C-alpha atoms as an extended CHARMM CRD file, in Angstrom:
* protein
*
       290  EXT
         1         1  MET       CA             -7.0930000000        9.2810000000      -13.8910000000  PROA      1               0.0000000000
         2         2  THR       CA             -9.1640000000       11.5770000000      -11.7010000000  PROA      2               0.0000000000
         3         3  ILE       CA             -6.3340000000       13.0900000000       -9.5540000000  PROA      3               0.0000000000
         4         4  PRO       CA             -3.4410000000       14.4560000000      -11.5800000000  PROA      4               0.0000000000
         5         5  LEU       CA             -0.0490000000       13.5190000000      -10.1310000000  PROA      5               0.0000000000
         6         6  ALA       CA              0.7880000000       17.1970000000       -9.4620000000  PROA      6               0.0000000000
         7         7  ASP       CA             -2.3520000000       17.4340000000       -7.2930000000  PROA      7               0.0000000000
         8         8  TRP       CA             -1.4680000000       14.1960000000       -5.5630000000  PROA      8               0.0000000000
         9         9  ARG       CA              1.9690000000       15.5750000000       -4.7080000000  PROA      9               0.0000000000
        10        10  ALA       CA              0.4440000000       18.7160000000       -3.3390000000  PROA      10              0.0000000000
        11        11  GLN       CA             -1.9420000000       16.7040000000       -1.0560000000  PROA      11              0.0000000000
        12        12  ALA       CA              0.8720000000       14.8220000000        0.6310000000  PROA      12              0.0000000000
        13        13  GLN       CA              1.3560000000       15.1210000000        4.3250000000  PROA      13              0.0000000000
        14        14  TYR       CA              4.5200000000       14.0520000000        6.1640000000  PROA      14              0.0000000000
        15        15  PHE       CA              5.5500000000       12.5510000000        9.4770000000  PROA      15              0.0000000000
        16        16  ASP       CA              8.9230000000       11.5690000000       10.9130000000  PROA      16              0.0000000000
        17        17  PHE       CA              9.8050000000        7.8950000000       11.2930000000  PROA      17              0.0000000000
        18        18  GLU       CA             13.1940000000        7.1770000000       12.7610000000  PROA      18              0.0000000000
        19        19  GLY       CA             14.6150000000       10.3990000000       11.2150000000  PROA      19              0.0000000000
        20        20  MET       CA             13.0570000000        9.8030000000        7.8210000000  PROA      20              0.0000000000
        21        21  ARG       CA             10.4470000000       11.9130000000        6.1600000000  PROA      21              0.0000000000
        22        22  ILE       CA              7.5020000000        9.6970000000        5.2060000000  PROA      22              0.0000000000
        23        23  ALA       CA              4.7790000000       10.9230000000        2.8060000000  PROA      23              0.0000000000
        24        24  TYR       CA              1.1280000000        9.9330000000        3.4670000000  PROA      24              0.0000000000
        25        25  TRP       CA             -2.3480000000       10.8410000000        2.3370000000  PROA      25              0.0000000000
        26        26  ARG       CA             -5.7650000000       10.8520000000        3.9840000000  PROA      26              0.0000000000
        27        27  ALA       CA             -9.2380000000       11.2300000000        2.5150000000  PROA      27              0.0000000000
        28        28  GLY       CA            -12.8880000000       10.3750000000        3.1630000000  PROA      28              0.0000000000
        29        29  SER       CA            -14.7890000000        9.5360000000        6.3150000000  PROA      29              0.0000000000
        30        30  GLY       CA            -15.9860000000        6.2710000000        7.9550000000  PROA      30              0.0000000000
        31        31  LYS       CA            -14.0240000000        3.3830000000        9.3130000000  PROA      31              0.0000000000
        32        32  PRO       CA            -10.2580000000        3.7920000000        8.6910000000  PROA      32              0.0000000000
        33        33  LEU       CA             -8.8570000000        1.7450000000        5.8260000000  PROA      33              0.0000000000
        34        34  LEU       CA             -5.0850000000        1.3680000000        5.5130000000  PROA      34              0.0000000000
        35        35  LEU       CA             -3.8790000000        0.9040000000        1.9570000000  PROA      35              0.0000000000
        36        36  VAL       CA             -0.4720000000       -0.6060000000        1.4130000000  PROA      36              0.0000000000
        37        37  HSD       CA              1.1140000000       -0.3060000000       -1.9790000000  PROA      37              0.0000000000
        38        38  GLY       CA              3.2980000000       -2.5440000000       -4.0590000000  PROA      38              0.0000000000
        39        39  PHE       CA              6.8010000000       -2.6600000000       -5.5010000000  PROA      39              0.0000000000
        40        40  PRO       CA              8.3030000000       -0.6850000000       -7.1840000000  PROA      40              0.0000000000
        41        41  THR       CA              5.6360000000        1.9900000000       -7.2570000000  PROA      41              0.0000000000
        42        42  ALA       CA              3.9320000000        4.0150000000       -4.5680000000  PROA      42              0.0000000000
        43        43  SER       CA              0.6290000000        4.9900000000       -2.9610000000  PROA      43              0.0000000000
        44        44  TRP       CA             -0.3890000000        6.7770000000       -6.1280000000  PROA      44              0.0000000000
        45        45  ASP       CA             -1.2670000000        3.2360000000       -7.2910000000  PROA      45              0.0000000000
        46        46  TRP       CA             -4.4620000000        3.6890000000       -5.3690000000  PROA      46              0.0000000000
        47        47  GLU       CA             -5.5620000000        6.8180000000       -7.3070000000  PROA      47              0.0000000000
        48        48  PRO       CA             -7.9120000000        4.8940000000       -9.6270000000  PROA      48              0.0000000000
        49        49  ILE       CA            -10.0240000000        3.7300000000       -6.6640000000  PROA      49              0.0000000000
        50        50  TRP       CA             -9.2210000000        6.5850000000       -4.3070000000  PROA      50              0.0000000000
        51        51  ASN       CA            -12.4390000000        8.6170000000       -4.7020000000  PROA      51              0.0000000000
        52        52  THR       CA            -14.7340000000        5.6340000000       -4.7240000000  PROA      52              0.0000000000
        53        53  MET       CA            -13.1890000000        4.0420000000       -1.6040000000  PROA      53              0.0000000000
        54        54  SER       CA            -13.0770000000        7.4000000000        0.2950000000  PROA      54              0.0000000000
        55        55  ALA       CA            -16.8390000000        7.7790000000       -0.1470000000  PROA      55              0.0000000000
        56        56  GLN       CA            -17.2990000000        4.9980000000        2.5000000000  PROA      56              0.0000000000
        57        57  HSD       CA            -13.9840000000        4.8440000000        4.3640000000  PROA      57              0.0000000000
        58        58  SER       CA            -11.3900000000        7.0730000000        5.9320000000  PROA      58              0.0000000000
        59        59  LEU       CA             -8.3850000000        6.2390000000        3.7380000000  PROA      59              0.0000000000
        60        60  ILE       CA             -4.8090000000        6.2100000000        4.9090000000  PROA      60              0.0000000000
        61        61  ALA       CA             -1.9640000000        5.4710000000        2.5540000000  PROA      61              0.0000000000
        62        62  ALA       CA              1.7700000000        6.0700000000        2.9250000000  PROA      62              0.0000000000
        63        63  ASP       CA              4.6940000000        5.7500000000        0.5640000000  PROA      63              0.0000000000
        64        64  MET       CA              6.8760000000        3.2140000000        2.2810000000  PROA      64              0.0000000000
        65        65  ILE       CA             10.5920000000        3.7650000000        3.0490000000  PROA      65              0.0000000000
        66        66  GLY       CA             12.3930000000        3.9140000000       -0.2440000000  PROA      66              0.0000000000
        67        67  PHE       CA              9.2850000000        4.5270000000       -2.3520000000  PROA      67              0.0000000000
        68        68  GLY       CA              7.5450000000        7.4190000000       -3.9220000000  PROA      68              0.0000000000
        69        69  LEU       CA              7.8500000000       10.7190000000       -2.1180000000  PROA      69              0.0000000000
        70        70  SER       CA              9.2330000000        9.1730000000        1.1080000000  PROA      70              0.0000000000
        71        71  ASP       CA             12.9210000000        9.2700000000        1.9670000000  PROA      71              0.0000000000
        72        72  LYS       CA             15.1780000000        6.7230000000        0.2230000000  PROA      72              0.0000000000
        73        73  PRO       CA             18.2940000000        6.1690000000        2.3140000000  PROA      73              0.0000000000
        74        74  ARG       CA             21.3530000000        5.0580000000        0.3680000000  PROA      74              0.0000000000
        75        75  SER       CA             23.5130000000        3.7030000000        3.1380000000  PROA      75              0.0000000000
        76        76  LYS       CA             23.5990000000       -0.1130000000        3.3240000000  PROA      76              0.0000000000
        77        77  ASN       CA             23.9520000000        0.3280000000        7.0420000000  PROA      77              0.0000000000
        78        78  HSD       CA             20.9800000000        2.5910000000        7.7630000000  PROA      78              0.0000000000
        79        79  THR       CA             19.0980000000        1.1960000000       10.7460000000  PROA      79              0.0000000000
        80        80  GLY       CA             16.7490000000       -1.6800000000        9.8550000000  PROA      80              0.0000000000
        81        81  GLY       CA             17.2610000000       -1.4950000000        6.1570000000  PROA      81              0.0000000000
        82        82  TYR       CA             14.3800000000       -2.0450000000        3.7930000000  PROA      82              0.0000000000
        83        83  SER       CA             12.9560000000       -5.1370000000        5.4890000000  PROA      83              0.0000000000
        84        84  ILE       CA              9.2240000000       -5.9060000000        5.5560000000  PROA      84              0.0000000000
        85        85  HSD       CA              9.3940000000       -5.8170000000        9.3540000000  PROA      85              0.0000000000
        86        86  ARG       CA             10.6150000000       -2.2480000000        9.3200000000  PROA      86              0.0000000000
        87        87  GLN       CA              8.0220000000       -1.2160000000        6.7940000000  PROA      87              0.0000000000
        88        88  THR       CA              5.4330000000       -2.7080000000        9.0690000000  PROA      88              0.0000000000
        89        89  ASP       CA              6.8650000000       -0.7550000000       11.9650000000  PROA      89              0.0000000000
        90        90  MET       CA              6.4600000000        2.3930000000        9.8850000000  PROA      90              0.0000000000
        91        91  GLN       CA              2.7570000000        1.6100000000        9.1010000000  PROA      91              0.0000000000
        92        92  LEU       CA              1.9640000000        1.0770000000       12.7650000000  PROA      92              0.0000000000
        93        93  ALA       CA              3.8460000000        4.3020000000       13.6800000000  PROA      93              0.0000000000
        94        94  LEU       CA              1.7660000000        6.2390000000       11.2290000000  PROA      94              0.0000000000
        95        95  LEU       CA             -1.4790000000        4.8120000000       12.6250000000  PROA      95              0.0000000000
        96        96  LYS       CA             -0.2980000000        5.8020000000       16.1340000000  PROA      96              0.0000000000
        97        97  HSD       CA              0.6900000000        9.2670000000       14.8580000000  PROA      97              0.0000000000
        98        98  LEU       CA             -2.8260000000        9.6730000000       13.4480000000  PROA      98              0.0000000000
        99        99  GLY       CA             -4.4860000000        8.2740000000       16.5840000000  PROA      99              0.0000000000
       100       100  VAL       CA             -6.0250000000        5.3420000000       14.6760000000  PROA      100             0.0000000000
       101       101  THR       CA             -6.8250000000        2.3560000000       16.8500000000  PROA      101             0.0000000000
       102       102  GLU       CA             -9.3340000000        0.3420000000       14.7630000000  PROA      102             0.0000000000
       103       103  TYR       CA             -8.8870000000       -0.1760000000       11.0170000000  PROA      103             0.0000000000
       104       104  ASP       CA             -9.2180000000       -2.4890000000        8.0300000000  PROA      104             0.0000000000
       105       105  ALA       CA             -6.5560000000       -2.9370000000        5.3380000000  PROA      105             0.0000000000
       106       106  LEU       CA             -6.2460000000       -3.2710000000        1.5580000000  PROA      106             0.0000000000
       107       107  VAL       CA             -2.8340000000       -4.5500000000        0.4110000000  PROA      107             0.0000000000
       108       108  HSD       CA             -1.1410000000       -5.2110000000       -2.8500000000  PROA      108             0.0000000000
       109       109  ASP       CA              2.0930000000       -6.8850000000       -4.1090000000  PROA      109             0.0000000000
       110       110  TYR       CA              4.9580000000       -5.8800000000       -1.7220000000  PROA      110             0.0000000000
       111       111  GLY       CA              2.1920000000       -4.6920000000        0.5940000000  PROA      111             0.0000000000
       112       112  VAL       CA              0.7590000000       -8.2760000000        0.9590000000  PROA      112             0.0000000000
       113       113  SER       CA              3.8670000000       -9.1650000000        2.9870000000  PROA      113             0.0000000000
       114       114  VAL       CA              3.3390000000       -6.1490000000        5.2220000000  PROA      114             0.0000000000
       115       115  GLY       CA             -0.2860000000       -7.2960000000        5.5720000000  PROA      115             0.0000000000
       116       116  GLN       CA              0.7970000000      -10.7710000000        6.5460000000  PROA      116             0.0000000000
       117       117  GLU       CA              3.2960000000       -9.4230000000        9.0860000000  PROA      117             0.0000000000
       118       118  LEU       CA              0.4750000000       -7.3050000000       10.6420000000  PROA      118             0.0000000000
       119       119  LEU       CA             -1.7410000000      -10.3690000000       10.9030000000  PROA      119             0.0000000000
       120       120  ALA       CA              1.1490000000      -12.4570000000       12.3750000000  PROA      120             0.0000000000
       121       121  ARG       CA              1.8740000000       -9.7990000000       15.0270000000  PROA      121             0.0000000000
       122       122  GLN       CA             -1.7630000000       -9.5720000000       15.9120000000  PROA      122             0.0000000000
       123       123  HSD       CA             -2.0210000000      -13.3750000000       16.1850000000  PROA      123             0.0000000000
       124       124  GLU       CA              1.0530000000      -13.4420000000       18.3740000000  PROA      124             0.0000000000
       125       125  SER       CA             -0.2280000000      -10.5200000000       20.5010000000  PROA      125             0.0000000000
       126       126  SER       CA              2.8140000000       -8.4800000000       19.6360000000  PROA      126             0.0000000000
       127       127  GLY       CA              1.1100000000       -5.6430000000       17.7770000000  PROA      127             0.0000000000
       128       128  ALA       CA             -1.5380000000       -4.5690000000       15.2890000000  PROA      128             0.0000000000
       129       129  ASP       CA             -4.2890000000       -5.0430000000       17.9000000000  PROA      129             0.0000000000
       130       130  GLY       CA             -6.8410000000       -2.8330000000       16.0940000000  PROA      130             0.0000000000
       131       131  LEU       CA             -6.6550000000       -4.6530000000       12.7520000000  PROA      131             0.0000000000
       132       132  ASN       CA             -9.9740000000       -6.1560000000       11.5880000000  PROA      132             0.0000000000
       133       133  LYS       CA            -10.5580000000       -7.1540000000        7.9620000000  PROA      133             0.0000000000
       134       134  MET       CA             -7.9230000000       -7.4460000000        5.2420000000  PROA      134             0.0000000000
       135       135  VAL       CA             -8.3640000000       -7.6140000000        1.4480000000  PROA      135             0.0000000000
       136       136  PHE       CA             -5.3950000000       -8.8420000000       -0.5480000000  PROA      136             0.0000000000
       137       137  LEU       CA             -4.7040000000       -8.0120000000       -4.2040000000  PROA      137             0.0000000000
       138       138  ASN       CA             -2.1690000000       -9.8100000000       -6.4120000000  PROA      138             0.0000000000
       139       139  GLY       CA              1.1640000000      -10.4490000000       -4.6360000000  PROA      139             0.0000000000
       140       140  GLY       CA              3.4740000000      -13.0990000000       -3.2530000000  PROA      140             0.0000000000
       141       141  ILE       CA              1.2420000000      -14.3800000000       -0.5060000000  PROA      141             0.0000000000
       142       142  PHE       CA              2.6950000000      -17.8430000000       -1.0710000000  PROA      142             0.0000000000
       143       143  PRO       CA              6.4370000000      -17.6010000000       -1.7750000000  PROA      143             0.0000000000
       144       144  ASP       CA              6.5390000000      -20.8550000000       -3.7400000000  PROA      144             0.0000000000
       145       145  GLN       CA              3.9180000000      -19.4170000000       -6.1260000000  PROA      145             0.0000000000
       146       146  HSD       CA              5.7160000000      -16.1480000000       -6.7400000000  PROA      146             0.0000000000
       147       147  ARG       CA              7.2040000000      -16.1440000000      -10.2920000000  PROA      147             0.0000000000
       148       148  ALA       CA              9.8500000000      -13.4730000000      -10.2670000000  PROA      148             0.0000000000
       149       149  ARG       CA             10.5100000000      -11.4270000000      -13.3490000000  PROA      149             0.0000000000
       150       150  PRO       CA             13.9920000000      -11.5070000000      -14.9160000000  PROA      150             0.0000000000
       151       151  ILE       CA             14.9070000000       -8.0960000000      -13.5250000000  PROA      151             0.0000000000
       152       152  GLN       CA             13.9280000000       -9.2280000000      -10.0180000000  PROA      152             0.0000000000
       153       153  LYS       CA             16.0600000000      -12.3780000000      -10.3610000000  PROA      153             0.0000000000
       154       154  LEU       CA             19.0620000000      -10.1770000000      -11.3700000000  PROA      154             0.0000000000
       155       155  GLY       CA             18.2530000000       -7.8130000000       -8.5930000000  PROA      155             0.0000000000
       156       156  VAL       CA             18.6240000000      -10.4140000000       -5.8270000000  PROA      156             0.0000000000
       157       157  SER       CA             21.7210000000      -11.9760000000       -7.2730000000  PROA      157             0.0000000000
       158       158  PRO       CA             25.3240000000      -11.0180000000       -6.3440000000  PROA      158             0.0000000000
       159       159  LEU       CA             25.1790000000       -8.7680000000       -9.3920000000  PROA      159             0.0000000000
       160       160  GLY       CA             21.9650000000       -7.0390000000       -8.1080000000  PROA      160             0.0000000000
       161       161  PHE       CA             23.4780000000       -3.5350000000       -8.4120000000  PROA      161             0.0000000000
       162       162  LEU       CA             23.4270000000       -4.0060000000      -12.1900000000  PROA      162             0.0000000000
       163       163  ALA       CA             19.6380000000       -4.1320000000      -12.1250000000  PROA      163             0.0000000000
       164       164  SER       CA             19.5690000000       -0.6000000000      -10.6820000000  PROA      164             0.0000000000
       165       165  ARG       CA             22.1690000000        0.6250000000      -13.1150000000  PROA      165             0.0000000000
       166       166  MET       CA             20.3430000000       -0.8570000000      -16.0750000000  PROA      166             0.0000000000
       167       167  LEU       CA             16.9790000000        0.5520000000      -15.1610000000  PROA      167             0.0000000000
       168       168  SER       CA             15.6730000000        3.2650000000      -17.5200000000  PROA      168             0.0000000000
       169       169  ARG       CA             12.2910000000        4.6380000000      -18.4280000000  PROA      169             0.0000000000
       170       170  LYS       CA             12.2480000000        2.3900000000      -21.4480000000  PROA      170             0.0000000000
       171       171  SER       CA             13.2370000000       -0.8100000000      -19.6950000000  PROA      171             0.0000000000
       172       172  PHE       CA             10.9340000000       -0.0590000000      -16.8110000000  PROA      172             0.0000000000
       173       173  GLY       CA              7.9510000000        0.5370000000      -19.1150000000  PROA      173             0.0000000000
       174       174  ARG       CA              8.5860000000       -2.6600000000      -20.9730000000  PROA      174             0.0000000000
       175       175  SER       CA              8.9190000000       -4.7910000000      -17.8690000000  PROA      175             0.0000000000
       176       176  PHE       CA              6.1270000000       -3.0870000000      -15.9760000000  PROA      176             0.0000000000
       177       177  ALA       CA              3.6200000000       -3.4250000000      -18.8360000000  PROA      177             0.0000000000
       178       178  SER       CA              4.3840000000       -7.1030000000      -19.1800000000  PROA      178             0.0000000000
       179       179  VAL       CA              2.6050000000       -7.8370000000      -15.8790000000  PROA      179             0.0000000000
       180       180  PHE       CA             -0.6370000000       -6.1440000000      -17.0060000000  PROA      180             0.0000000000
       181       181  GLY       CA             -3.3940000000       -7.9150000000      -19.0230000000  PROA      181             0.0000000000
       182       182  PRO       CA             -3.1350000000       -7.5850000000      -22.7790000000  PROA      182             0.0000000000
       183       183  ASP       CA             -6.3260000000       -5.5130000000      -22.9760000000  PROA      183             0.0000000000
       184       184  THR       CA             -5.6300000000       -3.3950000000      -19.8970000000  PROA      184             0.0000000000
       185       185  GLN       CA             -2.1950000000       -2.0780000000      -20.6610000000  PROA      185             0.0000000000
       186       186  PRO       CA             -1.0170000000        1.0830000000      -18.8270000000  PROA      186             0.0000000000
       187       187  SER       CA             -1.0310000000        4.2600000000      -20.8800000000  PROA      187             0.0000000000
       188       188  LYS       CA              2.1270000000        6.2090000000      -21.6610000000  PROA      188             0.0000000000
       189       189  GLN       CA              1.0180000000        8.8950000000      -19.1230000000  PROA      189             0.0000000000
       190       190  GLN       CA              0.5430000000        6.2700000000      -16.4390000000  PROA      190             0.0000000000
       191       191  LEU       CA              3.9770000000        4.8270000000      -17.0940000000  PROA      191             0.0000000000
       192       192  ASP       CA              5.5190000000        8.3210000000      -17.0730000000  PROA      192             0.0000000000
       193       193  ASN       CA              3.8370000000        8.9620000000      -13.7150000000  PROA      193             0.0000000000
       194       194  PHE       CA              4.9710000000        5.7040000000      -12.1460000000  PROA      194             0.0000000000
       195       195  TRP       CA              8.4890000000        6.3940000000      -13.4030000000  PROA      195             0.0000000000
       196       196  GLU       CA              8.4840000000        9.9030000000      -11.9960000000  PROA      196             0.0000000000
       197       197  LEU       CA              7.6840000000        8.5220000000       -8.5580000000  PROA      197             0.0000000000
       198       198  ILE       CA             10.2850000000        5.7420000000       -8.7930000000  PROA      198             0.0000000000
       199       199  THR       CA             13.0380000000        8.1830000000       -9.7780000000  PROA      199             0.0000000000
       200       200  GLU       CA             12.2070000000       10.7100000000       -7.0600000000  PROA      200             0.0000000000
       201       201  GLN       CA             15.3610000000       11.1690000000       -5.0030000000  PROA      201             0.0000000000
       202       202  ASP       CA             17.0980000000        8.8300000000       -7.5510000000  PROA      202             0.0000000000
       203       203  GLY       CA             15.0460000000        5.9340000000       -6.1770000000  PROA      203             0.0000000000
       204       204  HSD       CA             15.7330000000        3.8160000000       -9.2520000000  PROA      204             0.0000000000
       205       205  ARG       CA             19.3100000000        3.5030000000       -8.1000000000  PROA      205             0.0000000000
       206       206  ILE       CA             18.2110000000        1.5210000000       -4.9700000000  PROA      206             0.0000000000
       207       207  PHE       CA             15.9950000000       -0.8220000000       -6.9520000000  PROA      207             0.0000000000
       208       208  HSD       CA             18.0220000000       -3.8600000000       -5.9880000000  PROA      208             0.0000000000
       209       209  THR       CA             18.1170000000       -2.8990000000       -2.3220000000  PROA      209             0.0000000000
       210       210  LEU       CA             14.3480000000       -2.8060000000       -2.1490000000  PROA      210             0.0000000000
       211       211  LEU       CA             14.1570000000       -6.4370000000       -3.3380000000  PROA      211             0.0000000000
       212       212  HSD       CA             15.0440000000       -7.4260000000        0.2800000000  PROA      212             0.0000000000
       213       213  TYR       CA             11.4160000000       -8.4990000000        0.5910000000  PROA      213             0.0000000000
       214       214  ILE       CA             11.9030000000      -11.5890000000       -1.5110000000  PROA      214             0.0000000000
       215       215  GLY       CA             14.2510000000      -12.9870000000        1.0850000000  PROA      215             0.0000000000
       216       216  ASP       CA             11.9180000000      -11.8480000000        3.8540000000  PROA      216             0.0000000000
       217       217  ARG       CA              9.1210000000      -13.8580000000        2.2240000000  PROA      217             0.0000000000
       218       218  ARG       CA             11.2450000000      -16.9460000000        2.1130000000  PROA      218             0.0000000000
       219       219  ASP       CA             12.4590000000      -16.6260000000        5.7060000000  PROA      219             0.0000000000
       220       220  ASN       CA              8.9270000000      -15.9990000000        7.0620000000  PROA      220             0.0000000000
       221       221  ALA       CA              6.9760000000      -18.3120000000        4.7600000000  PROA      221             0.0000000000
       222       222  GLN       CA              5.6210000000      -20.5860000000        7.4210000000  PROA      222             0.0000000000
       223       223  ARG       CA              4.6640000000      -17.7930000000        9.7610000000  PROA      223             0.0000000000
       224       224  TRP       CA              3.0750000000      -15.6010000000        7.1560000000  PROA      224             0.0000000000
       225       225  THR       CA              1.1420000000      -18.2860000000        5.3300000000  PROA      225             0.0000000000
       226       226  GLY       CA              0.2410000000      -20.0830000000        8.5340000000  PROA      226             0.0000000000
       227       227  VAL       CA             -1.4680000000      -17.0900000000       10.0680000000  PROA      227             0.0000000000
       228       228  LEU       CA             -3.8960000000      -16.9240000000        7.2010000000  PROA      228             0.0000000000
       229       229  GLN       CA             -5.5710000000      -20.1120000000        8.3940000000  PROA      229             0.0000000000
       230       230  HSD       CA             -6.3690000000      -18.4680000000       11.7650000000  PROA      230             0.0000000000
       231       231  VAL       CA             -8.1190000000      -15.4490000000       10.2410000000  PROA      231             0.0000000000
       232       232  GLN       CA            -10.1040000000      -16.9270000000        7.3480000000  PROA      232             0.0000000000
       233       233  THR       CA            -13.3660000000      -15.2710000000        8.2260000000  PROA      233             0.0000000000
       234       234  ARG       CA            -11.9180000000      -11.7390000000        7.8940000000  PROA      234             0.0000000000
       235       235  ILE       CA             -9.6590000000      -11.9190000000        4.8410000000  PROA      235             0.0000000000
       236       236  GLY       CA            -10.2800000000      -11.9320000000        1.1240000000  PROA      236             0.0000000000
       237       237  PHE       CA             -8.2460000000      -12.1270000000       -2.1060000000  PROA      237             0.0000000000
       238       238  ILE       CA             -9.0730000000      -10.3090000000       -5.3330000000  PROA      238             0.0000000000
       239       239  ASN       CA             -6.8320000000      -11.6930000000       -8.0420000000  PROA      239             0.0000000000
       240       240  GLY       CA             -6.0740000000      -10.7080000000      -11.6350000000  PROA      240             0.0000000000
       241       241  ALA       CA             -5.8710000000      -14.0010000000      -13.4280000000  PROA      241             0.0000000000
       242       242  LEU       CA             -3.5370000000      -12.9020000000      -16.2160000000  PROA      242             0.0000000000
       243       243  ASP       CA             -0.7200000000      -11.8310000000      -13.8970000000  PROA      243             0.0000000000
       244       244  PRO       CA              2.4580000000      -13.8160000000      -14.8180000000  PROA      244             0.0000000000
       245       245  VAL       CA              3.9100000000      -13.2330000000      -11.3680000000  PROA      245             0.0000000000
       246       246  SER       CA              1.0350000000      -14.1490000000       -8.9950000000  PROA      246             0.0000000000
       247       247  GLY       CA             -2.0160000000      -14.7310000000      -11.1280000000  PROA      247             0.0000000000
       248       248  GLU       CA             -4.5150000000      -17.5760000000      -11.3170000000  PROA      248             0.0000000000
       249       249  HSD       CA             -2.0020000000      -20.0620000000       -9.9670000000  PROA      249             0.0000000000
       250       250  ALA       CA             -1.7480000000      -17.9690000000       -6.7130000000  PROA      250             0.0000000000
       251       251  TYR       CA             -5.5180000000      -17.8000000000       -6.5990000000  PROA      251             0.0000000000
       252       252  ARG       CA             -5.8470000000      -21.5550000000       -6.7750000000  PROA      252             0.0000000000
       253       253  ARG       CA             -3.3890000000      -21.9230000000       -3.8950000000  PROA      253             0.0000000000
       254       254  TRP       CA             -5.3930000000      -19.4210000000       -1.8600000000  PROA      254             0.0000000000
       255       255  THR       CA             -8.7060000000      -21.3080000000       -2.2660000000  PROA      255             0.0000000000
       256       256  ALA       CA             -6.9840000000      -24.5690000000       -1.2740000000  PROA      256             0.0000000000
       257       257  HSD       CA             -5.0690000000      -23.0770000000        1.6800000000  PROA      257             0.0000000000
       258       258  VAL       CA             -7.8760000000      -20.9510000000        3.1670000000  PROA      258             0.0000000000
       259       259  PRO       CA            -11.1480000000      -22.4270000000        1.8260000000  PROA      259             0.0000000000
       260       260  ASP       CA            -13.3350000000      -20.3720000000        4.2370000000  PROA      260             0.0000000000
       261       261  ALA       CA            -11.8350000000      -17.0260000000        3.1250000000  PROA      261             0.0000000000
       262       262  GLN       CA            -13.2770000000      -14.7950000000        0.4740000000  PROA      262             0.0000000000
       263       263  ALA       CA            -11.8800000000      -15.1910000000       -3.0750000000  PROA      263             0.0000000000
       264       264  HSD       CA            -12.6820000000      -13.4250000000       -6.3610000000  PROA      264             0.0000000000
       265       265  LEU       CA            -10.9050000000      -13.9220000000       -9.6940000000  PROA      265             0.0000000000
       266       266  ILE       CA            -10.9550000000      -11.2570000000      -12.3780000000  PROA      266             0.0000000000
       267       267  ALA       CA            -10.2980000000      -13.1090000000      -15.6790000000  PROA      267             0.0000000000
       268       268  HSD       CA             -9.1050000000      -10.3030000000      -17.9240000000  PROA      268             0.0000000000
       269       269  VAL       CA             -6.5780000000       -8.4000000000      -15.8710000000  PROA      269             0.0000000000
       270       270  GLY       CA             -3.0310000000       -8.8560000000      -14.5900000000  PROA      270             0.0000000000
       271       271  HSD       CA             -0.9260000000       -7.8410000000      -11.6380000000  PROA      271             0.0000000000
       272       272  TYR       CA             -2.4970000000       -4.4170000000      -10.9230000000  PROA      272             0.0000000000
       273       273  PRO       CA             -6.2440000000       -5.1750000000      -10.7420000000  PROA      273             0.0000000000
       274       274  HSD       CA             -7.0250000000       -1.8280000000       -8.9850000000  PROA      274             0.0000000000
       275       275  VAL       CA             -5.4000000000        0.0240000000      -11.8980000000  PROA      275             0.0000000000
       276       276  GLU       CA             -6.6750000000       -2.2140000000      -14.6320000000  PROA      276             0.0000000000
       277       277  ALA       CA            -10.2770000000       -2.7630000000      -13.4090000000  PROA      277             0.0000000000
       278       278  PRO       CA            -10.7210000000       -0.0760000000      -10.7120000000  PROA      278             0.0000000000
       279       279  ALA       CA            -14.5390000000       -0.0750000000      -10.5970000000  PROA      279             0.0000000000
       280       280  HSD       CA            -14.6460000000       -3.8580000000      -10.2830000000  PROA      280             0.0000000000
       281       281  VAL       CA            -12.0290000000       -3.9930000000       -7.5480000000  PROA      281             0.0000000000
       282       282  ALA       CA            -13.5790000000       -1.0960000000       -5.5860000000  PROA      282             0.0000000000
       283       283  ALA       CA            -17.0700000000       -2.6390000000       -5.7040000000  PROA      283             0.0000000000
       284       284  LYS       CA            -15.8430000000       -6.0610000000       -4.4980000000  PROA      284             0.0000000000
       285       285  ALA       CA            -13.5810000000       -4.6030000000       -1.7840000000  PROA      285             0.0000000000
       286       286  LEU       CA            -16.3840000000       -2.4410000000       -0.4680000000  PROA      286             0.0000000000
       287       287  GLU       CA            -18.7380000000       -5.3550000000       -0.4150000000  PROA      287             0.0000000000
       288       288  TRP       CA            -16.3750000000       -7.4090000000        1.6860000000  PROA      288             0.0000000000
       289       289  LEU       CA            -15.4610000000       -4.5680000000        3.9730000000  PROA      289             0.0000000000
       290       290  ALA       CA            -19.0870000000       -3.5680000000        4.6190000000  PROA      290             0.0000000000
């Protein structure tokens, strides 16, 4: 960890999106690179590769609605909810706010669905015109390959509210560590930091609400997976093989579905390759984005 969480907090900037306060960070110079984080964490996930990537790119990363330091509306009726489409709207609003018209993207976990929605809008000529290359990390790119964890299955059930009520630092740490590789487990400090960001504004109490993305993936499966075949020359996938959620099985589907796209498998890591093997991930991503 090169940037303490307290310093990361202090470096946050904010903009208004539909009446919500959204936290974002910028660093570096060069071509803009949008980084889109995963569930249930926040943009601080990118800290292990932040300094390396910012040496060659102008980084932009926001905590999405309901995550990290951004607002976490409680009302079930707040406009747009926590859909992937709304999160995509927010990312595009941030880019417009910053005056960014051309950019690449690096996306992980929940963020891969935002990435696929950006690509789909671009393909349909309905938005994201300035998007060029995209690098995917572990995530549910192919819904039929996503192996949900028990707490996620509970969260999307009619008893989903129980998942939020049951979530504690101990249960989070146990569940979260289980998606990492056996030799690349998160430290206690890392888990404490992740938990601090999740519980900001009592965010752990909306855990089940944020799981809306699982339904979004199912409903948009054909559109989101189909668009990948139209953009093969400018996308790539860096995959942690030991991820029980979207590991080597998802990598194999990628290579079959988009054979002309970039693909790289890291044998010894799990679901958070940029946290578990930051130097490896940064080097490969920079190579592809060059």
